[in-house]
N, CA, C, O and the ligand as a Tripos MOL2 file, in Angstrom:
@<TRIPOS>MOLECULE
protein
  297   295    75     0     0
PROTEIN
NO_CHARGES

@<TRIPOS>ATOM
      1 N          -8.1820   10.7840   14.5510 N.3       1 MET1
      2 CA         -7.8390    9.3470   14.0890 C.3       1 MET1
      3 C          -8.9900    8.3880   14.4800 C.2       1 MET1
      4 O          -9.6020    8.5250   15.5390 O.2       1 MET1
      5 N          -9.2600    7.4080   13.5820 N.am      2 ASN2
      6 CA        -10.1840    6.5420   14.1260 C.3       2 ASN2
      7 C          -9.4760    5.2030   14.1190 C.2       2 ASN2
      8 O          -8.2750    5.1660   13.8480 O.2       2 ASN2
      9 N         -10.1820    4.0510   14.4140 N.am      3 HIS3
     10 CA         -9.7960    2.8750   14.7680 C.3       3 HIS3
     11 C          -9.1100    2.2480   13.5210 C.2       3 HIS3
     12 O          -8.1510    1.4860   13.6520 O.2       3 HIS3
     13 N          -9.6250    2.5860   12.3050 N.am      4 ASP4
     14 CA         -9.0050    1.9320   11.1210 C.3       4 ASP4
     15 C          -7.6900    2.3710   10.8240 C.2       4 ASP4
     16 O          -6.8780    1.6180   10.2860 O.2       4 ASP4
     17 N          -7.4090    3.6110   11.1570 N.am      5 ASN5
     18 CA         -6.0470    4.2080   10.9440 C.3       5 ASN5
     19 C          -5.0690    3.5500   12.0420 C.2       5 ASN5
     20 O          -3.8510    3.4470   11.8960 O.2       5 ASN5
     21 N          -5.6810    3.1910   12.9790 N.am      6 VAL6
     22 CA         -4.7730    2.5720   14.0430 C.3       6 VAL6
     23 C          -4.1940    1.1690   13.5640 C.2       6 VAL6
     24 O          -3.0250    0.7830   13.5720 O.2       6 VAL6
     25 N          -5.3090    0.5440   13.1610 N.am      7 LYS7
     26 CA         -5.1370   -0.9170   12.5500 C.3       7 LYS7
     27 C          -4.1170   -0.8730   11.4600 C.2       7 LYS7
     28 O          -3.1730   -1.6630   11.4440 O.2       7 LYS7
     29 N          -4.3110    0.1030   10.4900 N.am      8 VAL8
     30 CA         -3.3390    0.2780    9.3540 C.3       8 VAL8
     31 C          -1.9990    0.4920    9.7490 C.2       8 VAL8
     32 O          -1.0490   -0.1250    9.2650 O.2       8 VAL8
     33 N          -1.9050    1.4510   10.7160 N.am      9 GLN9
     34 CA         -0.4280    1.7170   11.1880 C.3       9 GLN9
     35 C           0.2230    0.6240   11.7620 C.2       9 GLN9
     36 O           1.4270    0.4270   11.5970 O.2       9 GLN9
     37 N          -0.5150   -0.1110   12.4390 N.am     10 ALA10
     38 CA          0.1410   -1.4140   13.1930 C.3      10 ALA10
     39 C           0.6050   -2.3410   12.0450 C.2      10 ALA10
     40 O           1.7460   -2.7930   12.1390 O.2      10 ALA10
     41 N          -0.1140   -2.6610   11.0210 N.am     11 ILE11
     42 CA          0.3670   -3.5440    9.7450 C.3      11 ILE11
     43 C           1.6730   -2.8900    9.2290 C.2      11 ILE11
     44 O           2.6530   -3.5790    8.9470 O.2      11 ILE11
     45 N           1.6590   -1.4210    9.1040 N.am     12 ILE12
     46 CA          2.8380   -0.9370    8.4570 C.3      12 ILE12
     47 C           3.9610   -1.1950    9.3300 C.2      12 ILE12
     48 O           5.0170   -1.6620    8.9010 O.2      12 ILE12
     49 N           3.7600   -0.9010   10.5550 N.am     13 ASP13
     50 CA          4.9490   -1.2170   11.5930 C.3      13 ASP13
     51 C           5.6350   -2.6220   11.5220 C.2      13 ASP13
     52 O           6.8360   -2.8220   11.7020 O.2      13 ASP13
     53 N           4.7240   -3.5270   11.2440 N.am     14 THR14
     54 CA          5.2460   -4.8120   11.2640 C.3      14 THR14
     55 C           5.5260   -5.4560   10.0190 C.2      14 THR14
     56 O           6.6810   -5.8330    9.8200 O.2      14 THR14
     57 N           4.5940   -5.6520    9.0990 N.am     15 ASP15
     58 CA          4.8470   -6.4250    7.9060 C.3      15 ASP15
     59 C           5.1050   -5.5770    6.6560 C.2      15 ASP15
     60 O           5.9610   -5.9440    5.8510 O.2      15 ASP15
     61 N           4.3920   -4.4490    6.4620 N.am     16 LEU16
     62 CA          4.3700   -3.8730    5.3160 C.3      16 LEU16
     63 C           5.8540   -3.5440    4.7170 C.2      16 LEU16
     64 O           6.2170   -3.7980    3.5690 O.2      16 LEU16
     65 N           6.6410   -2.9220    5.7450 N.am     17 GLU17
     66 CA          8.0390   -2.7900    5.3480 C.3      17 GLU17
     67 C           8.7970   -3.9680    4.7720 C.2      17 GLU17
     68 O           9.5120   -3.9240    3.7710 O.2      17 GLU17
     69 N           8.5750   -4.9220    5.4530 N.am     18 LYS18
     70 CA          9.3660   -6.1940    5.1220 C.3      18 LYS18
     71 C           8.8510   -6.7810    3.7190 C.2      18 LYS18
     72 O           9.5890   -7.3080    2.8860 O.2      18 LYS18
     73 N           7.3750   -6.5930    3.5850 N.am     19 LEU19
     74 CA          6.7990   -7.1100    2.1690 C.3      19 LEU19
     75 C           7.2750   -6.1930    1.0890 C.2      19 LEU19
     76 O           7.6050   -6.7320    0.0330 O.2      19 LEU19
     77 N           7.3620   -4.9050    1.1830 N.am     20 LEU20
     78 CA          7.7080   -4.0130    0.1360 C.3      20 LEU20
     79 C           9.3100   -4.1350   -0.0280 C.2      20 LEU20
     80 O           9.8270   -3.8590   -1.1100 O.2      20 LEU20
     81 N           9.9560   -4.4880    0.8960 N.am     21 ALA21
     82 CA         11.3550   -4.5250    0.7570 C.3      21 ALA21
     83 C          11.5820   -5.8230   -0.2120 C.2      21 ALA21
     84 O          12.3380   -5.8000   -1.1820 O.2      21 ALA21
     85 N          10.9350   -6.7810    0.1320 N.am     22 GLN22
     86 CA         10.9140   -8.1330   -0.6330 C.3      22 GLN22
     87 C          10.4260   -7.9410   -2.0730 C.2      22 GLN22
     88 O          10.8140   -8.7210   -2.9420 O.2      22 GLN22
     89 N           9.6140   -6.9620   -2.3520 N.am     23 SER23
     90 CA          9.1400   -6.5500   -3.7800 C.3      23 SER23
     91 C           9.7270   -5.5240   -4.3930 C.2      23 SER23
     92 O           9.3460   -5.1620   -5.5060 O.2      23 SER23
     93 N          10.8550   -4.8530   -3.6610 N.am     24 ASN24
     94 CA         11.6710   -3.8510   -4.4000 C.3      24 ASN24
     95 C          10.7010   -2.6640   -4.4500 C.2      24 ASN24
     96 O          10.8570   -1.8800   -5.3870 O.2      24 ASN24
     97 N           9.6820   -2.4170   -3.5340 N.am     25 GLN25
     98 CA          8.8090   -1.2960   -3.6620 C.3      25 GLN25
     99 C           9.0030   -0.3400   -2.4780 C.2      25 GLN25
    100 O           8.3610    0.7030   -2.3650 O.2      25 GLN25
    101 N           9.9350   -0.7620   -1.5970 N.am     26 LEU26
    102 CA          9.8200    0.0230   -0.2970 C.3      26 LEU26
    103 C          10.4780    1.5420   -0.8190 C.2      26 LEU26
    104 O           9.9730    2.5830   -0.3990 O.2      26 LEU26
    105 N          11.5500    1.5640   -1.6910 N.am     27 ASP27
    106 CA         12.0460    2.9880   -1.8670 C.3      27 ASP27
    107 C          10.9080    3.7240   -2.5370 C.2      27 ASP27
    108 O          10.6460    4.8470   -2.1050 O.2      27 ASP27
    109 N          10.2180    3.2470   -3.5090 N.am     28 ASP28
    110 CA          9.1940    3.8600   -4.2220 C.3      28 ASP28
    111 C           8.2280    4.2840   -3.1670 C.2      28 ASP28
    112 O           7.8760    5.4620   -3.2280 O.2      28 ASP28
    113 N           7.7350    3.5530   -2.2150 N.am     29 PHE29
    114 CA          6.7320    3.9110   -1.3480 C.3      29 PHE29
    115 C           7.2270    5.1570   -0.6080 C.2      29 PHE29
    116 O           6.5990    6.2150   -0.6390 O.2      29 PHE29
    117 N           8.4320    4.9850    0.0920 N.am     30 ILE30
    118 CA          9.0330    6.0940    0.8040 C.3      30 ILE30
    119 C           9.2010    7.4040    0.0130 C.2      30 ILE30
    120 O           9.1050    8.4790    0.6050 O.2      30 ILE30
    121 N           9.4240    7.3530   -1.1780 N.am     31 GLU31
    122 CA          9.6120    8.3580   -2.0010 C.3      31 GLU31
    123 C           8.2400    8.9310   -2.6410 C.2      31 GLU31
    124 O           8.2700    9.8760   -3.4290 O.2      31 GLU31
    125 N           7.2070    8.3890   -2.3100 N.am     32 GLY32
    126 CA          5.9590    9.0150   -2.8670 C.3      32 GLY32
    127 C           5.6630    8.5000   -4.1950 C.2      32 GLY32
    128 O           4.8860    9.1190   -4.9230 O.2      32 GLY32
    129 N           6.2660    7.3190   -4.6060 N.am     33 LYS33
    130 CA          5.8980    6.9980   -6.1440 C.3      33 LYS33
    131 C           5.0170    5.9990   -6.4490 C.2      33 LYS33
    132 O           4.7450    5.6020   -7.5820 O.2      33 LYS33
    133 N           4.4970    5.5290   -5.2290 N.am     34 ILE34
    134 CA          3.1870    4.5400   -5.3450 C.3      34 ILE34
    135 C           1.9040    5.1850   -5.3960 C.2      34 ILE34
    136 O           1.4960    5.8730   -4.4600 O.2      34 ILE34
    137 N           1.2310    4.9840   -6.4850 N.am     35 ILE35
    138 CA         -0.1100    5.7350   -6.7360 C.3      35 ILE35
    139 C          -1.1310    4.8710   -6.7100 C.2      35 ILE35
    140 O          -1.0260    3.7560   -7.2210 O.2      35 ILE35
    141 N          -2.2720    5.3040   -6.0920 N.am     36 CYS36
    142 CA         -3.5030    4.3320   -6.0770 C.3      36 CYS36
    143 C          -4.1260    4.2630   -7.5630 C.2      36 CYS36
    144 O          -4.4670    5.2860   -8.1560 O.2      36 CYS36
    145 N          -4.2250    3.1880   -8.0200 N.am     37 PRO37
    146 CA         -4.6260    3.0370   -9.5130 C.3      37 PRO37
    147 C          -5.9830    3.4480   -9.8390 C.2      37 PRO37
    148 O          -6.2930    3.7520  -10.9910 O.2      37 PRO37
    149 N          -6.9420    3.4710   -8.7040 N.am     38 VAL38
    150 CA         -8.2600    3.7620   -8.7790 C.3      38 VAL38
    151 C          -8.3000    5.4430   -9.1150 C.2      38 VAL38
    152 O          -8.8230    5.9490  -10.1080 O.2      38 VAL38
    153 N          -7.6080    6.1540   -8.0180 N.am     39 CYS39
    154 CA         -7.9910    7.5120   -7.9390 C.3      39 CYS39
    155 C          -6.8180    8.5300   -8.1730 C.2      39 CYS39
    156 O          -6.9720    9.7510   -8.1410 O.2      39 CYS39
    157 N          -5.5070    7.8230   -8.4360 N.am     40 GLY40
    158 CA         -4.3140    8.5940   -8.5970 C.3      40 GLY40
    159 C          -3.7330    9.1650   -7.4220 C.2      40 GLY40
    160 O          -2.6990    9.8200   -7.5510 O.2      40 GLY40
    161 N          -4.3190    8.9910   -6.1390 N.am     41 THR41
    162 CA         -3.6350    9.5470   -5.0080 C.3      41 THR41
    163 C          -2.3660    8.9190   -4.8290 C.2      41 THR41
    164 O          -2.2210    7.7940   -5.3080 O.2      41 THR41
    165 N          -1.2740    9.5470   -4.1220 N.am     42 VAL42
    166 CA         -0.1810    9.0620   -3.8170 C.3      42 VAL42
    167 C          -0.4680    8.3530   -2.5550 C.2      42 VAL42
    168 O          -1.1370    8.8750   -1.6640 O.2      42 VAL42
    169 N           0.0800    7.0520   -2.4650 N.am     43 ILE43
    170 CA         -0.1210    6.2820   -1.3120 C.3      43 ILE43
    171 C           1.0510    6.4800   -0.1170 C.2      43 ILE43
    172 O           2.2670    6.5100   -0.3060 O.2      43 ILE43
    173 N           0.4930    6.5780    0.8940 N.am     44 THR44
    174 CA          1.5030    6.9690    2.1000 C.3      44 THR44
    175 C           0.9400    6.1230    3.3300 C.2      44 THR44
    176 O          -0.1910    5.6360    3.3480 O.2      44 THR44
    177 N           1.8210    6.0200    4.2930 N.am     45 GLU45
    178 CA          1.4620    5.2540    5.5590 C.3      45 GLU45
    179 C           0.1650    5.8790    5.9810 C.2      45 GLU45
    180 O          -0.5840    5.1520    6.6340 O.2      45 GLU45
    181 N          -0.2180    7.0710    5.7280 N.am     46 ASP46
    182 CA         -1.5620    7.4640    6.4550 C.3      46 ASP46
    183 C          -2.7140    7.3320    5.5170 C.2      46 ASP46
    184 O          -3.8500    7.6120    5.9010 O.2      46 ASP46
    185 N          -2.4710    6.9160    4.2980 N.am     47 ASN47
    186 CA         -3.7960    6.5970    3.5980 C.3      47 ASN47
    187 C          -3.8050    5.2920    2.9480 C.2      47 ASN47
    188 O          -4.6890    5.0310    2.1320 O.2      47 ASN47
    189 N          -2.8540    4.4170    3.2550 N.am     48 ILE48
    190 CA         -2.9470    3.0610    2.5790 C.3      48 ILE48
    191 C          -3.9320    2.2420    3.0240 C.2      48 ILE48
    192 O          -4.0500    2.0540    4.2350 O.2      48 ILE48
    193 N          -4.8090    1.6150    2.0800 N.am     49 GLY49
    194 CA         -5.9750    0.8790    2.5270 C.3      49 GLY49
    195 C          -5.9420   -0.5240    2.3470 C.2      49 GLY49
    196 O          -6.4860   -1.2740    3.1580 O.2      49 GLY49
    197 N          -5.3050   -0.9630    1.2760 N.am     50 ILE50
    198 CA         -5.4180   -2.4590    0.9490 C.3      50 ILE50
    199 C          -4.1160   -2.7670   -0.0740 C.2      50 ILE50
    200 O          -3.7390   -1.9760   -0.9390 O.2      50 ILE50
    201 N          -3.5800   -3.9180    0.1670 N.am     51 LEU51
    202 CA         -2.5070   -4.4890   -0.7230 C.3      51 LEU51
    203 C          -3.0890   -5.5190   -1.5470 C.2      51 LEU51
    204 O          -3.8870   -6.2990   -1.0290 O.2      51 LEU51
    205 N          -2.7650   -5.6240   -2.8610 N.am     52 TYR52
    206 CA         -3.0860   -6.7620   -3.7290 C.3      52 TYR52
    207 C          -1.7750   -7.3340   -4.3390 C.2      52 TYR52
    208 O          -1.0990   -6.7230   -5.1670 O.2      52 TYR52
    209 N          -1.4940   -8.5230   -3.8660 N.am     53 PRO53
    210 CA         -0.2510   -9.1310   -4.4990 C.3      53 PRO53
    211 C          -0.5010   -9.5350   -5.9940 C.2      53 PRO53
    212 O          -1.4580  -10.2760   -6.2170 O.2      53 PRO53
    213 N           0.2170   -9.1430   -6.9520 N.am     54 ILE54
    214 CA          0.2740   -9.5200   -8.3170 C.3      54 ILE54
    215 C           1.3770   -9.8680   -8.7910 C.2      54 ILE54
    216 O           2.3870   -9.3160   -8.3550 O.2      54 ILE54
    217 N           1.4800  -10.8440   -9.7740 N.am     55 GLU55
    218 CA          2.7190  -11.3920  -10.2780 C.3      55 GLU55
    219 C           2.9970  -10.4840  -11.5080 C.2      55 GLU55
    220 O           2.1890  -10.1910  -12.3880 O.2      55 GLU55
    221 N           4.1710  -10.1300  -11.4130 N.am     56 HIS56
    222 CA          4.6710   -9.3110  -12.5480 C.3      56 HIS56
    223 C           6.1990   -9.7410  -12.8490 C.2      56 HIS56
    224 O           7.1500   -9.5970  -12.0800 O.2      56 HIS56
    225 N           6.2170  -10.2870  -14.1110 N.am     57 SER57
    226 CA          7.5400  -10.6550  -14.6220 C.3      57 SER57
    227 C           8.0700  -11.8190  -13.7840 C.2      57 SER57
    228 O           9.2870  -11.9660  -13.6770 O.2      57 SER57
    229 N           7.2480  -12.6200  -13.2080 N.am     58 GLY58
    230 CA          7.5910  -13.6000  -12.4580 C.3      58 GLY58
    231 C           8.0140  -13.3240  -10.8180 C.2      58 GLY58
    232 O           8.4150  -14.1580  -10.0060 O.2      58 GLY58
    233 N           7.8240  -12.1240  -10.6550 N.am     59 LYS59
    234 CA          7.8320  -11.7140   -9.1920 C.3      59 LYS59
    235 C           6.6740  -11.2610   -8.6770 C.2      59 LYS59
    236 O           5.7980  -10.8230   -9.4220 O.2      59 LYS59
    237 N           6.5280  -11.3110   -7.3400 N.am     60 ILE60
    238 CA          5.2910  -10.7580   -6.6450 C.3      60 ILE60
    239 C           5.5770   -9.4110   -6.2950 C.2      60 ILE60
    240 O           6.5520   -9.0640   -5.6290 O.2      60 ILE60
    241 N           4.5230   -8.5090   -6.8540 N.am     61 ILE61
    242 CA          4.5890   -7.0650   -6.3260 C.3      61 ILE61
    243 C           3.2830   -6.7440   -5.9050 C.2      61 ILE61
    244 O           2.3240   -7.4690   -6.1690 O.2      61 ILE61
    245 N           3.1880   -5.6310   -5.2240 N.am     62 PHE62
    246 CA          1.9930   -5.2850   -4.4430 C.3      62 PHE62
    247 C           1.2180   -4.0510   -5.3100 C.2      62 PHE62
    248 O           1.8090   -3.0210   -5.6320 O.2      62 PHE62
    249 N           0.0160   -4.2810   -5.5850 N.am     63 GLU63
    250 CA         -0.7330   -3.0410   -5.9850 C.3      63 GLU63
    251 C          -1.3820   -2.4860   -4.8380 C.2      63 GLU63
    252 O          -2.1320   -3.2240   -4.1980 O.2      63 GLU63
    253 N          -1.2140   -1.3120   -4.4810 N.am     64 MET64
    254 CA         -1.5560   -0.6680   -3.3610 C.3      64 MET64
    255 C          -2.7220    0.3740   -3.5960 C.2      64 MET64
    256 O          -2.5620    1.2820   -4.4120 O.2      64 MET64
    257 N          -3.9800    0.2290   -2.8250 N.am     65 HIS65
    258 CA         -5.0600    1.1340   -3.1030 C.3      65 HIS65
    259 C          -4.9960    1.9880   -1.8750 C.2      65 HIS65
    260 O          -4.5180    1.5150   -0.8440 O.2      65 HIS65
    261 N          -5.5040    3.3690   -1.9240 N.am     66 CYS66
    262 CA         -5.6930    4.0950   -0.8270 C.3      66 CYS66
    263 C          -7.0140    3.7030    0.0300 C.2      66 CYS66
    264 O          -7.6870    2.7360   -0.3270 O.2      66 CYS66
    265 N          -7.3540    4.4290    1.1030 N.am     67 ASN67
    266 CA         -8.2860    3.9550    1.9470 C.3      67 ASN67
    267 C          -9.5810    4.6650    1.6720 C.2      67 ASN67
    268 O         -10.4740    4.6030    2.5170 O.2      67 ASN67
    269 N          -9.7520    5.3370    0.5500 N.am     68 ASN68
    270 CA        -11.0040    5.8700    0.2250 C.3      68 ASN68
    271 C         -11.9880    4.5930   -0.0250 C.2      68 ASN68
    272 O         -11.5650    3.5740   -0.5710 O.2      68 ASN68
    273 N         -13.0750    4.7050    0.3340 N.am     69 SER69
    274 CA        -14.0960    3.4210    0.3590 C.3      69 SER69
    275 C         -14.2620    2.9820   -1.2070 C.2      69 SER69
    276 O         -14.4140    1.8080   -1.5430 O.2      69 SER69
    277 N         -14.2150    4.0100   -2.0600 N.am     70 ASN70
    278 CA        -14.3760    3.7490   -3.4310 C.3      70 ASN70
    279 C         -13.2330    2.7390   -3.8190 C.2      70 ASN70
    280 O         -13.5060    1.7300   -4.4700 O.2      70 ASN70
    281 N         -12.0920    2.9900   -3.4590 N.am     71 CYS71
    282 CA        -10.9690    2.3860   -4.0170 C.3      71 CYS71
    283 C         -10.6740    1.1320   -3.2680 C.2      71 CYS71
    284 O          -9.9030    0.3200   -3.7800 O.2      71 CYS71
    285 N         -11.2340    0.8820   -2.0540 N.am     72 LEU72
    286 CA        -10.9750   -0.2790   -1.5710 C.3      72 LEU72
    287 C         -11.7020   -1.3510   -2.1530 C.2      72 LEU72
    288 O         -11.1890   -2.4670   -2.2240 O.2      72 LEU72
    289 N         -12.9180   -1.1090   -2.6010 N.am     73 SER73
    290 CA        -13.6880   -2.1560   -3.1620 C.3      73 SER73
    291 C         -13.2720   -2.5360   -4.7050 C.2      73 SER73
    292 O         -13.7520   -3.5380   -5.2350 O.2      73 SER73
    293 N         -12.4740   -1.7910   -5.3040 N.am     74 LYS74
    294 CA        -12.2380   -2.0710   -6.7090 C.3      74 LYS74
    295 C         -11.1500   -3.2180   -6.8610 C.2      74 LYS74
    296 O         -10.8090   -3.6020   -7.9810 O.2      74 LYS74
    297 ZN         -7.6350    5.7880   -4.2850 Zn       75 ZN75
@<TRIPOS>BOND
     1     1     2 1
     2     2     3 1
     3     3     4 2
     4     3     5 am
     5     5     6 1
     6     6     7 1
     7     7     8 2
     8     7     9 am
     9     9    10 1
    10    10    11 1
    11    11    12 2
    12    11    13 am
    13    13    14 1
    14    14    15 1
    15    15    16 2
    16    15    17 am
    17    17    18 1
    18    18    19 1
    19    19    20 2
    20    19    21 am
    21    21    22 1
    22    22    23 1
    23    23    24 2
    24    23    25 am
    25    25    26 1
    26    26    27 1
    27    27    28 2
    28    27    29 am
    29    29    30 1
    30    30    31 1
    31    31    32 2
    32    31    33 am
    33    33    34 1
    34    34    35 1
    35    35    36 2
    36    35    37 am
    37    37    38 1
    38    38    39 1
    39    39    40 2
    40    39    41 am
    41    41    42 1
    42    42    43 1
    43    43    44 2
    44    43    45 am
    45    45    46 1
    46    46    47 1
    47    47    48 2
    48    47    49 am
    49    49    50 1
    50    50    51 1
    51    51    52 2
    52    51    53 am
    53    53    54 1
    54    54    55 1
    55    55    56 2
    56    55    57 am
    57    57    58 1
    58    58    59 1
    59    59    60 2
    60    59    61 am
    61    61    62 1
    62    62    63 1
    63    63    64 2
    64    63    65 am
    65    65    66 1
    66    66    67 1
    67    67    68 2
    68    67    69 am
    69    69    70 1
    70    70    71 1
    71    71    72 2
    72    71    73 am
    73    73    74 1
    74    74    75 1
    75    75    76 2
    76    75    77 am
    77    77    78 1
    78    78    79 1
    79    79    80 2
    80    79    81 am
    81    81    82 1
    82    82    83 1
    83    83    84 2
    84    83    85 am
    85    85    86 1
    86    86    87 1
    87    87    88 2
    88    87    89 am
    89    89    90 1
    90    90    91 1
    91    91    92 2
    92    91    93 am
    93    93    94 1
    94    94    95 1
    95    95    96 2
    96    95    97 am
    97    97    98 1
    98    98    99 1
    99    99   100 2
   100    99   101 am
   101   101   102 1
   102   102   103 1
   103   103   104 2
   104   103   105 am
   105   105   106 1
   106   106   107 1
   107   107   108 2
   108   107   109 am
   109   109   110 1
   110   110   111 1
   111   111   112 2
   112   111   113 am
   113   113   114 1
   114   114   115 1
   115   115   116 2
   116   115   117 am
   117   117   118 1
   118   118   119 1
   119   119   120 2
   120   119   121 am
   121   121   122 1
   122   122   123 1
   123   123   124 2
   124   123   125 am
   125   125   126 1
   126   126   127 1
   127   127   128 2
   128   127   129 am
   129   129   130 1
   130   130   131 1
   131   131   132 2
   132   131   133 am
   133   133   134 1
   134   134   135 1
   135   135   136 2
   136   135   137 am
   137   137   138 1
   138   138   139 1
   139   139   140 2
   140   139   141 am
   141   141   142 1
   142   142   143 1
   143   143   144 2
   144   143   145 am
   145   145   146 1
   146   146   147 1
   147   147   148 2
   148   147   149 am
   149   149   150 1
   150   150   151 1
   151   151   152 2
   152   151   153 am
   153   153   154 1
   154   154   155 1
   155   155   156 2
   156   155   157 am
   157   157   158 1
   158   158   159 1
   159   159   160 2
   160   159   161 am
   161   161   162 1
   162   162   163 1
   163   163   164 2
   164   163   165 am
   165   165   166 1
   166   166   167 1
   167   167   168 2
   168   167   169 am
   169   169   170 1
   170   170   171 1
   171   171   172 2
   172   171   173 am
   173   173   174 1
   174   174   175 1
   175   175   176 2
   176   175   177 am
   177   177   178 1
   178   178   179 1
   179   179   180 2
   180   179   181 am
   181   181   182 1
   182   182   183 1
   183   183   184 2
   184   183   185 am
   185   185   186 1
   186   186   187 1
   187   187   188 2
   188   187   189 am
   189   189   190 1
   190   190   191 1
   191   191   192 2
   192   191   193 am
   193   193   194 1
   194   194   195 1
   195   195   196 2
   196   195   197 am
   197   197   198 1
   198   198   199 1
   199   199   200 2
   200   199   201 am
   201   201   202 1
   202   202   203 1
   203   203   204 2
   204   203   205 am
   205   205   206 1
   206   206   207 1
   207   207   208 2
   208   207   209 am
   209   209   210 1
   210   210   211 1
   211   211   212 2
   212   211   213 am
   213   213   214 1
   214   214   215 1
   215   215   216 2
   216   215   217 am
   217   217   218 1
   218   218   219 1
   219   219   220 2
   220   219   221 am
   221   221   222 1
   222   222   223 1
   223   223   224 2
   224   223   225 am
   225   225   226 1
   226   226   227 1
   227   227   228 2
   228   227   229 am
   229   229   230 1
   230   230   231 1
   231   231   232 2
   232   231   233 am
   233   233   234 1
   234   234   235 1
   235   235   236 2
   236   235   237 am
   237   237   238 1
   238   238   239 1
   239   239   240 2
   240   239   241 am
   241   241   242 1
   242   242   243 1
   243   243   244 2
   244   243   245 am
   245   245   246 1
   246   246   247 1
   247   247   248 2
   248   247   249 am
   249   249   250 1
   250   250   251 1
   251   251   252 2
   252   251   253 am
   253   253   254 1
   254   254   255 1
   255   255   256 2
   256   255   257 am
   257   257   258 1
   258   258   259 1
   259   259   260 2
   260   259   261 am
   261   261   262 1
   262   262   263 1
   263   263   264 2
   264   263   265 am
   265   265   266 1
   266   266   267 1
   267   267   268 2
   268   267   269 am
   269   269   270 1
   270   270   271 1
   271   271   272 2
   272   271   273 am
   273   273   274 1
   274   274   275 1
   275   275   276 2
   276   275   277 am
   277   277   278 1
   278   278   279 1
   279   279   280 2
   280   279   281 am
   281   281   282 1
   282   282   283 1
   283   283   284 2
   284   283   285 am
   285   285   286 1
   286   286   287 1
   287   287   288 2
   288   287   289 am
   289   289   290 1
   290   290   291 1
   291   291   292 2
   292   291   293 am
   293   293   294 1
   294   294   295 1
   295   295   296 2
@<TRIPOS>SUBSTRUCTURE
     1 MET1         2 RESIDUE 1 A MET
     2 ASN2         6 RESIDUE 1 A ASN
     3 HIS3        10 RESIDUE 1 A HIS
     4 ASP4        14 RESIDUE 1 A ASP
     5 ASN5        18 RESIDUE 1 A ASN
     6 VAL6        22 RESIDUE 1 A VAL
     7 LYS7        26 RESIDUE 1 A LYS
     8 VAL8        30 RESIDUE 1 A VAL
     9 GLN9        34 RESIDUE 1 A GLN
    10 ALA10       38 RESIDUE 1 A ALA
    11 ILE11       42 RESIDUE 1 A ILE
    12 ILE12       46 RESIDUE 1 A ILE
    13 ASP13       50 RESIDUE 1 A ASP
    14 THR14       54 RESIDUE 1 A THR
    15 ASP15       58 RESIDUE 1 A ASP
    16 LEU16       62 RESIDUE 1 A LEU
    17 GLU17       66 RESIDUE 1 A GLU
    18 LYS18       70 RESIDUE 1 A LYS
    19 LEU19       74 RESIDUE 1 A LEU
    20 LEU20       78 RESIDUE 1 A LEU
    21 ALA21       82 RESIDUE 1 A ALA
    22 GLN22       86 RESIDUE 1 A GLN
    23 SER23       90 RESIDUE 1 A SER
    24 ASN24       94 RESIDUE 1 A ASN
    25 GLN25       98 RESIDUE 1 A GLN
    26 LEU26      102 RESIDUE 1 A LEU
    27 ASP27      106 RESIDUE 1 A ASP
    28 ASP28      110 RESIDUE 1 A ASP
    29 PHE29      114 RESIDUE 1 A PHE
    30 ILE30      118 RESIDUE 1 A ILE
    31 GLU31      122 RESIDUE 1 A GLU
    32 GLY32      126 RESIDUE 1 A GLY
    33 LYS33      130 RESIDUE 1 A LYS
    34 ILE34      134 RESIDUE 1 A ILE
    35 ILE35      138 RESIDUE 1 A ILE
    36 CYS36      142 RESIDUE 1 A CYS
    37 PRO37      146 RESIDUE 1 A PRO
    38 VAL38      150 RESIDUE 1 A VAL
    39 CYS39      154 RESIDUE 1 A CYS
    40 GLY40      158 RESIDUE 1 A GLY
    41 THR41      162 RESIDUE 1 A THR
    42 VAL42      166 RESIDUE 1 A VAL
    43 ILE43      170 RESIDUE 1 A ILE
    44 THR44      174 RESIDUE 1 A THR
    45 GLU45      178 RESIDUE 1 A GLU
    46 ASP46      182 RESIDUE 1 A ASP
    47 ASN47      186 RESIDUE 1 A ASN
    48 ILE48      190 RESIDUE 1 A ILE
    49 GLY49      194 RESIDUE 1 A GLY
    50 ILE50      198 RESIDUE 1 A ILE
    51 LEU51      202 RESIDUE 1 A LEU
    52 TYR52      206 RESIDUE 1 A TYR
    53 PRO53      210 RESIDUE 1 A PRO
    54 ILE54      214 RESIDUE 1 A ILE
    55 GLU55      218 RESIDUE 1 A GLU
    56 HIS56      222 RESIDUE 1 A HIS
    57 SER57      226 RESIDUE 1 A SER
    58 GLY58      230 RESIDUE 1 A GLY
    59 LYS59      234 RESIDUE 1 A LYS
    60 ILE60      238 RESIDUE 1 A ILE
    61 ILE61      242 RESIDUE 1 A ILE
    62 PHE62      246 RESIDUE 1 A PHE
    63 GLU63      250 RESIDUE 1 A GLU
    64 MET64      254 RESIDUE 1 A MET
    65 HIS65      258 RESIDUE 1 A HIS
    66 CYS66      262 RESIDUE 1 A CYS
    67 ASN67      266 RESIDUE 1 A ASN
    68 ASN68      270 RESIDUE 1 A ASN
    69 SER69      274 RESIDUE 1 A SER
    70 ASN70      278 RESIDUE 1 A ASN
    71 CYS71      282 RESIDUE 1 A CYS
    72 LEU72      286 RESIDUE 1 A LEU
    73 SER73      290 RESIDUE 1 A SER
    74 LYS74      294 RESIDUE 1 A LYS
    75 ZN75       297 GROUP 0 **** ****
């Protein structure tokens, strides 16, 4: 495990769960239904890299990319 993973884990423990609950994505995340739109990998606590808030039908939801360096920059 490197420092980046530790940092991401800390974010998940505090804010991510609340954010995803608010956007109604927490169940999908837990069930492995959130997929990186760049590479198609299932997003988990172990590989989540970045969140992009996007407006969808008047609500804010999060597009999640995995921590592959290719995907983080997209
Ligand atoms: Zn990816």
